[in-house]
C-alpha positions as CSV (number, residue, x, y, z in Angstrom):
1,M,-12.1,17.5,6.8
2,T,-12.1,14.3,4.7
3,I,-15.5,12.9,3.8
4,K,-15.8,9.2,4.6
5,V,-18.1,7.0,2.6
6,A,-18.7,3.3,3.5
7,M,-19.9,0.8,0.9
8,I,-22.1,-1.9,2.4
9,G,-24.4,-4.6,1.3
10,R,-24.7,-8.4,1.3
11,P,-22.0,-10.5,-0.3
12,N,-21.4,-10.4,-4.1
13,V,-23.5,-7.3,-4.9
14,G,-20.5,-5.4,-6.4
15,K,-19.1,-3.3,-3.6
16,S,-15.5,-3.9,-4.4
17,T,-16.1,-3.4,-8.1
18,L,-17.6,0.1,-7.4
19,F,-14.8,0.8,-4.9
20,N,-12.1,0.1,-7.6
21,R,-13.9,2.3,-10.1
22,L,-14.2,5.2,-7.8
23,V,-10.6,4.9,-6.6
24,G,-9.4,4.6,-10.2
25,K,-7.3,1.5,-9.4
26,R,-7.8,-2.2,-9.0
27,L,-7.1,-2.3,-5.3
28,A,-9.8,-4.6,-4.0
29,L,-10.0,-8.2,-5.1
30,V,-13.0,-9.0,-7.3
31,D,-14.3,-12.5,-7.9
32,D,-17.6,-14.2,-8.4
33,T,-17.1,-16.1,-5.1
34,P,-19.3,-14.5,-2.4
35,G,-17.5,-13.1,0.6
36,V,-14.1,-12.3,-1.0
37,T,-13.7,-9.1,1.1
38,R,-13.3,-9.7,4.8
39,D,-11.4,-6.7,6.2
40,R,-12.4,-3.2,5.4
41,R,-10.2,-1.4,2.9
42,E,-9.8,2.4,2.6
43,A,-8.5,4.6,-0.2
44,M,-8.9,8.1,-1.5
45,A,-11.5,8.3,-4.3
46,S,-13.1,11.0,-6.5
47,L,-16.6,11.4,-7.9
48,G,-17.7,14.5,-9.8
49,G,-14.9,16.7,-8.4
50,T,-15.6,15.5,-4.8
51,A,-12.7,13.8,-3.1
52,F,-13.6,11.4,-0.3
53,L,-12.3,8.4,1.6
54,A,-14.0,5.3,0.2
55,I,-14.4,2.3,2.6
56,D,-14.9,-1.1,1.1
57,T,-16.4,-3.6,3.6
58,A,-17.2,-7.3,4.0
59,G,-20.5,-8.5,2.8
60,L,-23.3,-8.2,5.4
61,E,-24.4,-11.6,6.7
62,N,-26.3,-12.7,9.8
63,A,-23.8,-12.6,12.6
64,G,-25.1,-15.8,14.0
65,D,-23.9,-17.9,11.1
66,S,-20.4,-18.3,12.4
67,K,-17.7,-16.7,14.6
68,L,-16.0,-15.4,11.5
69,S,-19.2,-13.8,10.2
70,A,-19.6,-12.1,13.5
71,R,-16.0,-10.7,13.3
72,M,-16.6,-9.5,9.7
73,R,-19.9,-7.9,10.7
74,A,-18.2,-6.1,13.6
75,Q,-15.7,-4.5,11.1
76,T,-18.6,-3.4,8.9
77,D,-20.4,-1.9,11.9
78,L,-17.2,0.1,12.7
79,A,-17.1,1.4,9.1
80,I,-20.7,2.5,9.3
81,E,-20.0,4.3,12.6
82,E,-17.0,6.1,11.2
83,A,-18.6,7.1,7.9
84,D,-20.3,10.4,7.1
85,F,-22.8,8.5,4.9
86,V,-23.3,5.1,3.5
87,L,-23.8,3.6,0.1
88,F,-26.1,0.6,0.6
89,M,-25.9,-1.7,-2.4
90,I,-28.3,-4.4,-3.6
91,D,-28.2,-6.6,-6.6
92,A,-31.1,-5.4,-8.8
93,R,-31.0,-8.5,-10.9
94,A,-31.6,-10.7,-7.9
95,G,-34.2,-8.3,-6.5
96,V,-34.7,-7.5,-2.8
97,T,-33.8,-10.4,-0.5
98,P,-34.8,-11.0,3.1
99,L,-31.2,-10.1,4.1
100,D,-31.5,-6.8,2.2
101,K,-34.7,-6.0,4.1
102,Y,-33.1,-7.0,7.5
103,F,-30.1,-4.6,7.1
104,A,-32.2,-1.9,5.5
105,D,-34.3,-1.9,8.6
106,I,-31.1,-1.5,10.8
107,L,-29.9,1.4,8.6
108,R,-33.3,3.2,8.7
109,R,-33.1,3.2,12.5
110,G,-29.5,4.4,12.6
111,K,-28.2,8.0,12.4
112,T,-25.9,7.6,9.4
113,P,-27.4,9.0,6.1
114,V,-27.9,6.3,3.4
115,I,-27.8,6.4,-0.4
116,L,-29.5,3.3,-1.9
117,L,-27.7,1.8,-4.9
118,C,-29.2,-0.8,-7.2
119,N,-26.2,-2.4,-8.9
120,K,-26.0,-4.5,-12.0
121,C,-28.6,-2.4,-13.8
122,E,-27.2,-2.9,-17.3
123,G,-30.1,-4.2,-19.4
124,R,-33.8,-4.7,-18.7
125,A,-33.4,-7.7,-16.4
126,A,-32.9,-5.3,-13.5
127,E,-36.1,-3.2,-13.9
128,A,-38.2,-5.3,-11.5
129,G,-35.5,-5.1,-8.8
130,I,-35.3,-1.3,-9.1
131,Y,-39.0,-0.9,-8.5
132,E,-38.9,-3.5,-5.7
133,S,-36.1,-1.5,-3.9
134,Y,-38.6,1.3,-3.0
135,S,-40.0,-1.1,-0.4
136,L,-36.8,-0.8,1.6
137,G,-37.8,2.7,2.8
138,L,-34.5,4.3,2.0
139,G,-35.7,6.8,-0.5
140,D,-35.2,6.9,-4.3
141,P,-32.7,4.3,-5.5
142,V,-29.8,5.1,-7.8
143,A,-29.5,2.6,-10.6
144,V,-25.8,1.9,-11.5
145,S,-23.6,-0.6,-13.1
146,A,-20.3,-0.7,-11.2
147,E,-18.7,-3.0,-13.8
148,H,-19.6,-0.9,-16.8
149,G,-19.6,2.6,-15.2
150,E,-23.3,3.3,-15.9
151,G,-25.4,5.6,-13.7
152,L,-22.4,7.5,-12.2
153,S,-24.0,10.9,-13.1
154,E,-27.0,10.1,-11.0
155,L,-24.7,9.0,-8.2
156,I,-22.9,12.3,-8.4
157,E,-26.2,14.1,-7.9
158,A,-27.1,11.9,-4.9
159,F,-23.6,12.6,-3.4
160,D,-24.1,16.4,-3.9
161,R,-27.5,16.3,-2.2
162,V,-26.2,14.4,0.9
163,I,-23.1,16.6,1.2
164,L,-25.2,19.7,1.0
165,D,-27.6,18.4,3.6
166,L,-24.8,17.5,6.0
167,G,-23.0,20.8,5.4
168,L,-19.7,19.0,4.4
169,E,-17.0,20.4,2.3
170,G,-15.9,18.0,-0.4
171,E,-14.5,20.0,-3.3
172,V,-10.7,19.8,-3.9
173,E,-8.4,20.6,-6.8
174,P,-7.5,17.7,-9.1
175,E,-3.8,18.1,-8.2
176,E,-4.6,17.5,-4.5
177,I,-6.4,14.3,-5.4
178,I,-3.4,13.1,-7.3
179,S,-1.0,13.8,-4.5
180,K,-3.2,12.1,-2.0
181,S,-3.5,9.0,-4.3
182,V,0.3,8.9,-4.6
183,A,0.7,9.0,-0.8
184,I,-1.6,6.1,-0.4
185,T,-0.6,3.7,-3.1
186,G,3.2,4.5,-3.0
187,E,3.3,4.6,-6.8
188,V,6.3,6.9,-7.2
189,S,9.3,6.5,-9.4
190,D,12.8,6.0,-8.0
191,E,13.7,9.5,-9.0
192,E,10.8,11.0,-7.1
193,A,11.5,8.8,-4.1
194,E,15.2,9.9,-4.1
195,A,14.1,13.6,-4.2
196,T,11.9,13.1,-1.1
197,E,14.2,10.9,1.0
198,Q,15.6,13.8,3.0
199,H,12.2,14.6,4.4
200,S,9.1,12.7,5.5
201,S,6.4,14.3,3.4
202,L,5.5,10.9,2.0
203,P,4.6,8.1,4.4
204,L,7.0,5.2,4.8
205,Q,5.6,2.2,2.9
206,M,5.7,-1.0,5.0
207,A,4.4,-4.4,4.2
208,V,3.9,-7.3,6.7
209,V,4.3,-10.7,4.9
210,G,4.7,-14.3,5.9
211,R,3.1,-17.7,5.8
212,P,-0.6,-18.1,6.7
213,N,-1.5,-17.9,10.3
214,V,1.8,-16.6,11.7
215,G,0.2,-13.5,13.3
216,K,0.5,-10.8,10.6
217,S,-3.0,-9.2,11.3
218,T,-2.5,-9.5,15.1
219,L,0.7,-7.5,14.8
220,V,-1.0,-4.9,12.6
221,N,-3.8,-4.5,15.1
222,F,-1.3,-4.1,18.0
223,L,0.7,-1.4,16.1
224,L,-2.6,0.4,15.3
225,G,-3.9,0.1,18.8
226,E,-7.3,-1.2,17.6
227,E,-9.0,-4.3,16.2
228,R,-8.6,-3.1,12.6
229,Q,-8.0,-6.5,11.0
230,I,-9.9,-9.7,11.4
231,T,-7.9,-12.3,13.4
232,G,-8.5,-15.8,14.6
233,P,-7.2,-19.4,14.6
234,E,-8.4,-20.0,11.0
235,A,-5.6,-19.9,8.4
236,G,-6.0,-17.5,5.5
237,L,-8.4,-15.0,7.1
238,T,-6.7,-12.1,5.2
239,R,-7.4,-12.4,1.5
240,D,-6.2,-9.1,0.0
241,A,-3.5,-6.6,0.9
242,I,-5.1,-4.0,3.2
243,A,-3.4,-0.7,3.6
244,V,-3.8,1.2,6.9
245,S,-2.1,4.4,8.2
246,F,-0.6,5.2,11.6
247,S,2.1,7.4,13.1
248,C,5.2,6.2,15.0
249,E,7.9,8.4,16.5
250,G,6.5,11.3,14.5
251,R,6.7,9.5,11.2
252,E,3.7,8.6,9.1
253,I,3.6,4.9,8.1
254,R,1.4,3.3,5.4
255,M,1.3,-0.4,6.4
256,F,0.0,-3.3,4.2
257,D,-1.4,-6.3,5.9
258,T,-1.2,-9.2,3.4
259,A,-2.5,-12.6,2.7
260,G,-0.3,-15.6,3.7
261,L,2.1,-17.0,1.1
262,R,2.1,-20.7,0.8
263,R,4.3,-22.9,-1.4
264,K,3.5,-22.3,-5.0
265,S,2.6,-26.0,-5.5
266,R,-0.2,-25.7,-2.9
267,V,-1.8,-22.6,-4.4
268,M,-4.5,-24.1,-6.6
269,A,-7.8,-22.1,-6.1
270,K,-8.3,-19.0,-8.3
271,L,-9.1,-16.8,-5.3
272,E,-5.9,-17.8,-3.5
273,K,-3.9,-17.0,-6.7
274,L,-5.5,-13.5,-6.7
275,S,-4.6,-13.1,-3.0
276,V,-1.0,-14.1,-3.7
277,A,-0.8,-11.7,-6.6
278,D,-2.2,-8.9,-4.4
279,T,0.5,-9.7,-1.7
280,I,3.3,-9.5,-4.4
281,R,1.9,-6.2,-5.5
282,A,2.0,-4.8,-2.0
283,L,5.5,-6.1,-1.6
284,N,6.5,-4.1,-4.7
285,F,4.9,-1.0,-3.3
286,A,6.7,-1.4,0.0
287,E,10.0,0.2,1.0
288,V,10.5,-1.9,4.2
289,V,9.1,-5.4,4.5
290,I,8.5,-7.2,7.9
291,L,8.7,-11.0,7.4
292,M,6.8,-12.7,10.2
293,V,8.1,-16.1,11.3
294,D,6.3,-18.4,13.8
295,A,8.9,-19.3,16.5
296,T,6.9,-22.4,17.5
297,M,7.3,-23.9,14.0
298,P,10.5,-24.8,12.2
299,F,12.1,-22.2,10.0
300,E,10.8,-23.6,6.7
301,K,12.0,-23.4,3.2
302,Q,9.0,-21.2,2.4
303,D,10.2,-18.6,4.9
304,L,13.5,-18.5,3.0
305,N,11.7,-18.3,-0.3
306,I,9.7,-15.3,0.9
307,A,12.9,-13.6,2.3
308,S,14.7,-14.3,-1.0
309,L,11.8,-12.7,-3.0
310,I,12.0,-9.6,-0.8
311,V,15.7,-9.3,-1.4
312,Q,15.3,-10.0,-5.1
313,E,12.8,-7.1,-5.3
314,G,15.4,-4.9,-3.6
315,R,13.3,-4.1,-0.5
316,A,14.7,-3.5,3.0
317,L,14.0,-6.6,5.2
318,V,13.3,-7.0,9.0
319,I,12.3,-10.4,10.4
320,A,9.8,-10.5,13.3
321,L,10.1,-13.8,15.2
322,N,6.5,-14.1,16.6
323,K,5.3,-16.2,19.5
324,Y,8.8,-16.1,20.9
325,D,7.4,-15.8,24.5
326,L,6.0,-19.4,24.1
327,M,9.4,-20.9,23.6
328,E,11.4,-22.5,26.4
329,N,14.7,-22.8,24.5
330,R,14.7,-19.3,23.1
331,Q,18.4,-18.9,22.7
332,E,18.7,-22.1,20.7
333,V,15.8,-21.1,18.4
334,M,17.4,-17.7,17.7
335,K,20.8,-19.3,17.1
336,D,19.2,-21.8,14.6
337,I,17.4,-19.0,12.7
338,L,20.5,-16.8,12.5
339,D,22.6,-19.8,11.3
340,T,20.0,-20.7,8.7
341,L,19.9,-17.1,7.4
342,E,23.7,-16.9,7.3
343,H,24.0,-20.1,5.1
344,S,20.8,-19.7,3.0
345,L,20.9,-16.0,2.3
346,P,24.6,-15.1,2.2
347,Q,23.9,-12.3,-0.3
348,I,22.3,-10.2,2.5
349,K,24.1,-10.7,5.8
350,G,23.0,-9.0,9.0
351,I,19.2,-9.1,8.6
352,P,17.7,-7.9,11.9
353,V,15.7,-10.5,13.7
354,I,13.4,-9.1,16.4
355,P,11.7,-11.5,18.9
356,V,8.1,-10.4,19.5
357,S,4.7,-11.5,20.7
358,A,2.1,-9.8,18.5
359,L,-0.6,-10.9,20.9
360,T,0.8,-9.4,24.1
361,G,3.0,-6.7,22.5
362,R,6.2,-8.0,24.1
363,G,9.2,-6.9,22.1
364,V,7.2,-4.9,19.6
365,N,8.7,-1.7,20.9
366,K,12.0,-2.9,19.4
367,L,10.5,-3.7,16.0
368,M,9.8,-0.2,14.7
369,P,13.3,1.2,15.6
370,A,14.7,-1.7,13.6
371,V,12.4,-0.8,10.7
372,F,13.6,2.9,10.8
373,E,17.2,1.9,11.0
374,T,16.9,-0.5,8.1
375,Y,15.1,2.1,6.1
376,R,17.9,4.6,6.8
377,L,20.5,2.1,5.6
378,W,18.4,1.4,2.5
379,N,18.6,5.1,1.7
380,R,22.4,5.3,2.5
381,R,24.6,7.1,0.1
382,V,28.4,6.8,0.1
383,S,30.6,9.5,-1.5
384,T,32.5,8.7,-4.6
385,A,35.8,9.7,-3.0
386,K,35.4,7.2,-0.2
387,L,34.4,4.5,-2.6
388,N,37.4,4.9,-4.8
389,K,39.7,5.0,-1.8
390,W,38.1,1.8,-0.6
391,L,38.3,0.2,-4.1
392,A,42.1,0.9,-4.3
393,A,42.7,-0.5,-0.9
394,T,40.6,-3.6,-1.5
395,M,42.3,-4.4,-4.8
396,A,45.7,-3.9,-3.3
397,Y,44.9,-6.3,-0.4
398,H,43.2,-9.0,-2.6
399,P,43.5,-8.4,-6.3
400,H,41.5,-10.3,-8.8
401,P,43.4,-13.3,-10.3
402,S,44.7,-12.9,-13.8
403,V,42.6,-14.3,-16.6
404,K,44.5,-15.9,-19.4
405,G,47.6,-14.0,-18.3
406,R,45.8,-10.6,-18.3
407,R,45.1,-8.5,-15.3
408,I,41.6,-7.3,-14.3
409,K,41.9,-3.6,-13.7
410,M,39.1,-1.8,-11.7
411,R,39.7,1.9,-12.2
412,Y,36.7,3.7,-10.9
413,M,33.7,3.2,-8.6
414,T,30.6,5.3,-7.8
415,Q,27.1,4.9,-6.3
416,V,24.5,5.3,-9.0
417,K,21.4,5.1,-6.8
418,T,19.9,4.3,-3.4
419,R,16.8,2.3,-2.4
420,P,18.6,-0.2,-2.5
421,P,22.2,1.0,-2.5
422,T,23.5,0.4,-6.0
423,F,27.2,0.7,-7.1
424,A,29.0,0.7,-10.4
425,I,32.6,-0.3,-11.0
426,F,34.3,0.5,-14.3
427,C,36.9,-2.0,-15.3
428,N,38.7,-3.2,-18.5
429,R,37.1,-6.7,-18.7
430,P,33.8,-6.9,-16.7
431,A,32.8,-10.2,-18.4
432,D,35.8,-12.0,-17.0
433,V,35.3,-11.0,-13.4
434,A,34.6,-14.1,-11.3
435,R,31.3,-14.4,-9.5
436,S,33.2,-15.3,-6.4
437,Y,35.1,-12.1,-6.6
438,E,31.9,-10.1,-7.0
439,R,30.6,-11.7,-3.8
440,Y,33.9,-10.8,-2.1
441,L,33.5,-7.2,-3.1
442,L,29.9,-7.1,-1.9
443,N,30.7,-8.7,1.4
444,E,33.6,-6.3,2.0
445,L,31.5,-3.3,0.9
446,R,28.7,-4.3,3.3
447,W,31.2,-4.8,6.1
448,D,33.4,-1.7,5.6
449,F,30.5,0.8,5.0
450,E,28.2,-0.8,7.6
451,L,25.3,-1.8,5.4
452,P,23.9,-4.9,7.2
453,G,20.6,-6.4,6.3
454,V,19.8,-4.4,3.1
455,P,20.2,-5.6,-0.5
456,I,23.2,-4.2,-2.3
457,R,23.5,-4.1,-6.1
458,L,26.9,-4.1,-7.9
459,M,27.2,-3.5,-11.6
460,L,30.4,-4.0,-13.6
461,R,30.8,-1.6,-16.5
462,K,33.5,-1.6,-19.3
463,G,35.6,1.6,-19.6
464,D,37.9,3.9,-17.9
465,N,37.1,6.5,-15.3
466,P,34.2,8.3,-17.0
467,Y,35.4,11.6,-15.5
468,G,39.0,11.0,-16.2
469,K,39.3,13.4,-19.3
470,S,37.5,16.2,-17.5
471,L,39.8,15.9,-14.5
472,K,43.1,16.1,-16.6
């Protein structure tokens, strides 16, 4: 059984900083602005040989302050309920605040065991706050500095005491920790990915991206079957890329809900720049990307920019047309979007566009089959024999025009990798091959081998058939 540990406390006490240190990666956004974290984030962590699921939560605030605060508080309450024990953090330099006392009282009356952490304890300025923390009635505090890594040995001892009292098993081998970390972050090389594409031991990495307020978190919640992400009419609720896991048709999915991507000229604040960078990082981890588009708004240039970025990164792409149920002229809207994609993204024809309503779930049952099919095509491999037969027929039907009286001879073709499908053609003068002819080859390749909607890479290499001598 995996031990679950929730990190809670008021805003800006250092929860996300400690989360990143225990996970060993910079997964959660960290900034001096209070309230950066809104949704709860989970990842496998390790401390003193103990592996556990760390849960970073939004800063505890009085739920009466605003509707958004109430929704954030509800997510934190769920994290506490699911956790085996809680790390309650306070800022020792600021001392014990009325808000700390309020939530400490709630935790004392609850059933979940609590470890009290006094953070920011580097230097003597925190001594008064450490002594004051005894008044919270949560036992002996553990003095740490999440930023500098101080006090972790004392935290390990506190972990061991709680785990022993609860009768939990937390010891795992280091190799197992590493494998779990890979499964969560998706940080595997192309070679490793190709070796595992024939089976589903690793979860399919999927990101949901789009402009702000198009319904990304609503879709994530529907797929999960729970209110996992904070949603609402306010734009920009999701600030960092939150990874969650679920199962669909027997396949494990690791899904990233991301912050909305606005036009670059509009991104001015430091925090939004961090959010955008986190979204781009999630996109790089992903294998399949769902681009959400609001059907009630015109298909904007920013939607095309995001789609182009996904294709440029070589990811498989599926477009979810959200709020489609609110449209009266549905066929006209769909036709306009398909025409726009055809003219604006000619390098990746056949992108699947799935009409959905993330709020009601209408059409969502068609979305995941489209994701699986696009993922299958993204991993498609074509035999060298078929490729060379195709190349000969294509060149015979429409040869490349002569360049300065000399013919372009394409002698050999092979697929060098998948994810996305990447092909190499060996010819005598690759620098003289026209871009228009490359596009022709790509379009014919996509059409003849049925590779709609996935990026295709074509590399031209100088030389004869590299296996020609061995075949003679």
